[in-house]
Structure formats: C-alpha cells, structure tokens
C-alpha positions as CSV (number, residue, x, y, z in Angstrom):
1,M,49.7,165.4,182.3
2,G,46.5,163.7,181.4
3,I,48.0,160.9,179.8
4,L,46.1,157.5,179.9
5,F,48.3,155.1,179.3
6,D,46.8,151.1,178.3
7,T,49.2,148.3,179.9
8,S,46.6,145.8,177.7
9,T,33.1,146.3,156.2
10,V,32.8,149.9,156.2
11,S,30.6,152.0,154.2
12,N,32.5,154.8,152.7
13,T,31.0,158.3,153.8
14,S,33.1,161.0,151.7
15,N,31.2,163.4,149.8
16,S,34.2,164.3,147.3
17,S,35.0,163.5,144.0
18,R,36.3,160.5,143.4
19,I,39.6,159.5,140.9
20,R,40.4,156.4,140.0
21,F,43.7,155.3,139.9
22,I,46.5,152.4,139.6
23,G,43.5,150.1,141.1
24,L,42.1,152.8,144.1
25,E,39.7,155.4,144.4
26,Y,41.3,158.5,145.6
27,D,39.3,161.4,147.2
28,S,40.7,164.0,145.1
29,M,41.4,167.0,147.9
30,N,44.2,168.9,148.4
31,V,45.4,169.6,152.4
32,G,43.0,172.2,152.8
33,Q,39.9,170.6,151.6
34,A,40.9,167.2,153.1
35,V,41.0,168.9,156.9
36,N,37.6,171.2,156.1
37,C,36.1,167.7,154.9
38,L,37.7,165.9,158.2
39,L,36.2,168.2,160.6
40,E,32.8,168.6,158.8
41,H,32.5,164.9,159.2
42,V,33.3,165.3,163.0
43,D,31.5,168.0,164.3
44,R,28.6,166.7,162.4
45,G,28.6,163.4,164.5
46,A,28.6,161.3,161.5
47,P,29.6,157.7,161.9
48,F,32.9,156.7,162.5
49,A,35.5,156.8,159.6
50,Y,38.8,156.2,159.0
51,V,41.5,157.9,156.7
52,V,44.4,156.2,154.6
53,T,47.1,158.4,152.6
54,P,48.7,156.1,150.1
55,N,52.0,156.9,148.9
56,V,54.2,154.9,146.6
57,D,55.4,152.7,149.4
58,H,51.7,151.5,149.8
59,L,50.6,150.9,146.2
60,V,54.5,149.0,146.0
61,R,53.8,146.5,148.4
62,L,49.8,146.4,147.6
63,N,50.9,145.0,144.3
64,A,52.8,142.5,145.6
65,E,50.2,141.5,148.6
66,P,46.8,142.5,147.1
67,E,45.1,140.7,150.0
68,L,45.7,143.9,151.6
69,R,43.4,145.7,149.3
70,P,40.4,145.7,151.8
71,L,42.3,148.2,153.8
72,Y,41.8,150.5,151.3
73,E,38.8,149.6,149.7
74,N,36.7,150.0,153.4
75,A,38.3,153.2,154.2
76,D,36.0,156.1,154.6
77,Y,38.9,158.5,153.1
78,L,41.6,158.1,150.8
79,V,44.0,160.6,149.9
80,C,47.1,160.8,148.1
81,D,50.1,161.5,149.6
82,S,52.7,161.2,147.1
83,R,53.7,164.2,144.7
84,V,55.0,161.4,142.6
85,L,51.8,159.9,142.4
86,E,50.4,163.0,141.7
87,V,52.8,163.8,138.9
88,L,51.5,160.3,136.8
89,A,47.9,160.7,137.2
90,R,48.2,164.1,135.6
91,L,49.7,162.6,132.9
92,E,46.4,160.5,132.5
93,G,45.2,163.9,132.3
94,K,43.4,162.7,136.3
95,P,43.4,165.9,138.6
96,L,44.7,163.8,141.7
97,P,46.5,166.8,144.2
98,S,48.8,165.3,146.5
99,A,47.4,165.9,150.3
100,P,50.8,164.1,152.8
101,G,49.1,163.1,155.4
102,A,52.0,165.1,157.3
103,D,50.5,168.2,156.4
104,I,47.0,167.2,157.2
105,V,47.7,166.0,160.6
106,E,50.2,169.1,161.3
107,N,47.2,171.4,160.5
108,L,45.1,169.6,162.5
109,V,47.2,170.0,165.6
110,R,48.3,173.3,165.1
111,H,45.0,175.4,164.2
112,H,42.3,173.1,165.1
113,I,42.6,170.4,168.2
114,S,42.1,172.4,171.5
115,P,44.7,172.1,174.6
116,L,41.9,170.6,176.1
117,E,40.5,168.2,173.7
118,K,40.8,164.4,174.3
119,I,42.9,162.5,171.2
120,V,44.0,159.0,170.9
121,L,47.4,158.0,170.2
122,I,47.9,154.3,168.9
123,G,52.0,153.8,168.8
124,G,54.1,156.6,168.8
125,D,56.5,156.7,172.3
126,A,56.5,159.1,175.6
127,D,58.9,161.6,173.2
128,I,55.7,162.1,170.8
129,V,53.5,162.6,173.9
130,E,55.7,164.6,175.9
131,S,56.1,167.1,172.7
132,L,52.2,167.5,172.0
133,A,52.1,168.5,175.6
134,R,54.9,170.7,175.7
135,D,54.8,172.2,172.2
136,Y,50.6,172.2,171.5
137,G,49.2,172.1,174.9
138,L,47.5,168.8,174.0
139,T,47.8,167.3,177.3
140,N,44.7,165.0,177.3
141,V,46.2,162.2,175.3
142,A,45.0,158.5,175.4
143,W,48.0,156.3,174.7
144,H,47.9,153.0,173.8
145,N,51.6,151.1,172.4
146,P,51.0,148.2,170.6
147,P,53.5,145.2,170.9
148,M,56.2,144.8,167.9
149,G,55.1,142.5,165.7
150,L,51.8,143.8,165.2
151,R,50.8,143.2,161.6
152,K,50.9,139.4,162.6
153,N,49.1,139.6,166.2
154,P,45.6,139.6,165.7
155,E,45.2,140.0,169.6
156,A,47.5,142.7,169.6
157,I,45.3,144.8,166.9
158,K,42.2,144.2,168.2
159,R,43.5,145.3,171.9
160,A,44.2,148.5,169.6
161,A,40.9,148.9,167.9
162,E,39.3,148.2,171.1
163,F,41.2,151.3,172.9
164,L,40.7,153.4,169.8
165,C,36.8,152.3,170.3
166,E,36.3,153.6,173.7
167,H,38.9,156.5,173.8
168,N,37.9,158.0,170.7
169,E,35.8,161.6,170.5
170,R,37.2,163.2,167.6
171,F,40.6,162.6,166.1
172,A,42.6,159.3,166.5
173,F,46.3,159.2,164.9
174,L,47.6,156.0,164.2
175,C,51.3,155.7,164.3
176,V,52.3,152.0,163.8
177,G,53.2,151.9,160.2
178,S,51.3,150.6,157.2
179,P,49.4,148.1,157.0
180,Q,49.3,147.7,160.6
181,Q,47.5,151.2,161.4
182,E,45.1,150.4,158.6
183,M,44.5,146.9,159.9
184,V,43.9,148.7,163.7
185,A,41.6,151.1,161.9
186,L,40.0,148.9,160.2
187,E,39.4,146.5,163.0
188,A,37.7,149.5,164.8
189,A,35.3,150.0,162.2
190,R,34.1,146.6,161.9
191,M,33.4,146.7,165.8
192,G,31.2,149.3,165.7
193,G,30.8,152.0,168.4
194,A,33.7,153.9,167.9
195,I,33.2,157.9,166.8
196,G,35.2,160.3,165.5
197,V,38.0,159.7,162.8
198,A,40.9,157.7,162.6
199,L,44.0,158.9,160.6
200,C,46.5,156.6,159.4
201,C,49.3,158.4,159.6
202,G,52.5,156.9,159.9
203,A,55.8,159.0,160.9
204,S,53.5,162.1,160.7
205,L,53.7,163.1,164.9
206,E,57.6,162.2,164.7
207,F,58.0,164.7,162.4
208,L,55.7,167.0,164.2
209,S,57.3,166.5,167.3
210,G,60.4,167.2,165.3
211,K,61.8,163.5,166.4
212,V,62.7,163.0,162.7
213,T,63.3,166.2,161.0
214,R,61.4,166.1,157.7
215,A,62.5,167.4,154.5
216,P,62.2,171.2,153.9
217,L,59.9,173.1,152.1
218,W,61.7,173.4,148.6
219,M,62.5,169.8,148.5
220,R,58.9,168.8,149.0
221,E,57.9,171.2,146.3
222,A,60.3,169.9,144.0
223,R,59.4,166.2,144.7
224,L,62.3,165.3,146.2
225,E,61.4,164.3,150.1
226,W,62.1,160.9,149.1
227,L,65.8,161.6,148.8
228,H,66.0,163.9,152.0
229,R,64.6,160.8,153.7
230,L,66.9,158.5,152.0
231,L,70.0,160.7,152.8
232,S,68.7,160.9,156.5
233,E,68.3,157.5,157.3
234,P,70.2,155.6,154.6
235,H,70.7,151.9,156.2
236,R,66.8,151.7,157.0
237,L,65.9,153.3,153.9
238,W,67.7,152.4,150.6
239,R,66.0,149.6,149.7
240,R,62.7,151.4,149.7
241,Y,63.4,154.1,147.9
242,L,66.1,152.7,145.7
243,I,64.8,149.1,145.0
244,D,61.2,148.7,145.8
245,G,60.0,152.4,144.8
246,P,61.1,152.6,141.5
247,R,59.0,149.9,140.8
248,I,55.9,152.3,140.8
249,F,57.0,153.0,137.2
250,R,56.4,149.8,135.8
251,I,53.1,149.3,137.9
252,W,51.4,152.6,136.8
253,W,52.9,151.8,133.1
254,K,50.8,148.1,133.5
255,S,47.7,149.7,135.2
256,R,47.1,151.9,132.3
257,S,46.1,149.3,130.0
258,A,44.3,147.5,133.0
C-alpha cells in the first residue's frame, strides 16, 4: 500500500455569492455547487485554499472564543454545514443552503478522486486509511497523525502544516476536529508554498469509512441528524447537543440586532 507515514493571512479566492449571517461571510452554495467550485479551483491551478464548514457547534464556540475568528475570516471557502442554521437564515430571508462537509467529502471521494491520485490525510487512523484503499481504491495516501492536545501545541500544528505543504497535490483532508484542523489549515496558508485545497472536514471520513454510522437520509432531511448522533454517542455528545447547542438560538437572536 502506498501510504506515506510521517513520524515527525490569506486572501479569499471564492467567486460565489456571499451571505453574512451570525457574524460570518458564507459562500451560498449547495453540495453540488461547492464540489464544482473546488474542482474548478484545483484544476485551474489556483493558489492554495482551505475550506471550513461551520455548524452550530462552531458558532457557539466562536461566540465564547472570539479570538478564533481569524480561522474563519481567512478561509477561502466557507460553507454552511448545518440545516438548523439554514432554517434560521431563511427566517431572515437569507438564501443559505446547507452543504454538509460530510456530503462534500463523499462526493469528491466517490466521484472525482481517481485511485492513483495522491491525497493528504491529517488525522484519522489506520482503519480509515485502510478503508480508503479497500472501498475506494485510494492507496496513494500521505498520512500524518498529529499528537493529542494539538490545539495547545504550536509545534505540532506547524509540523502538520509543513506536511500538508510538502505533500498536497489536489485535495487534503484535515480530520483532527475543530478548531485544530482550521489552525493547521491557516498555518499552511501562512507558510506559503502549498497547492490544492485543504478541507477541514472533522468526522467526514469516519462516516465514509463506516467507522461511525451516519444518520439515515430521512433524519438528515428532517434536520434530526443531531438526534441520531446524540443517541449514538450519548456519553460523549450529550453536552454538545443538550447544553451548548441550544445556545445558538440566543446567539442568533442577538445577532439580528447587531
């Protein structure tokens, strides 16, 4: 298997229409539009770009930690990962379609990345790497697995960013959770020299590999994916969905008068 193991301020390039909502500028794109935009970006050899996909969890954290704002403001593409946010935006008369990062990643892997193409993976584990090879024929994986505590480890963030800059060709998948993955992406952008697109995609590859079961389509369409995740991992996610998540409604209401 061709796996490479590692032991050791950005201008916005998006051409889509932008929607300002709860303090961030979103690219108003659905999944298909986002995929096409990213393919066009890499195929024309545009400068390195990174993609963030804010959801309710991101915005609640950002409200509590505004110092994280540059991670989003410097992203080249910022798409809405939440059907809840889509509804709240609609109540303001703003067309902000949800484009879940998991759907964007699945579309790219299934339909647009060839078996011989090199991809970069930051985070994840051996099961995900093996699944990419077994299920999708992706054997040319440059894999870097940063240590735990990445957020408070600037040197580890730098090493991950250097790995991305050295090895990326078209697509890199950053799967170390938020805000760590956005920190790595921004650091790579500031270093210069990188090419292609880096997607800050959290658990997307865990869903794709089957390591974590995603909500069935009907639950996603009914905006109940959060409930499926809560029931699947109650001990880990109860606070996110029952305590922190509902704060978005107060944050949204306050933002309307800002």
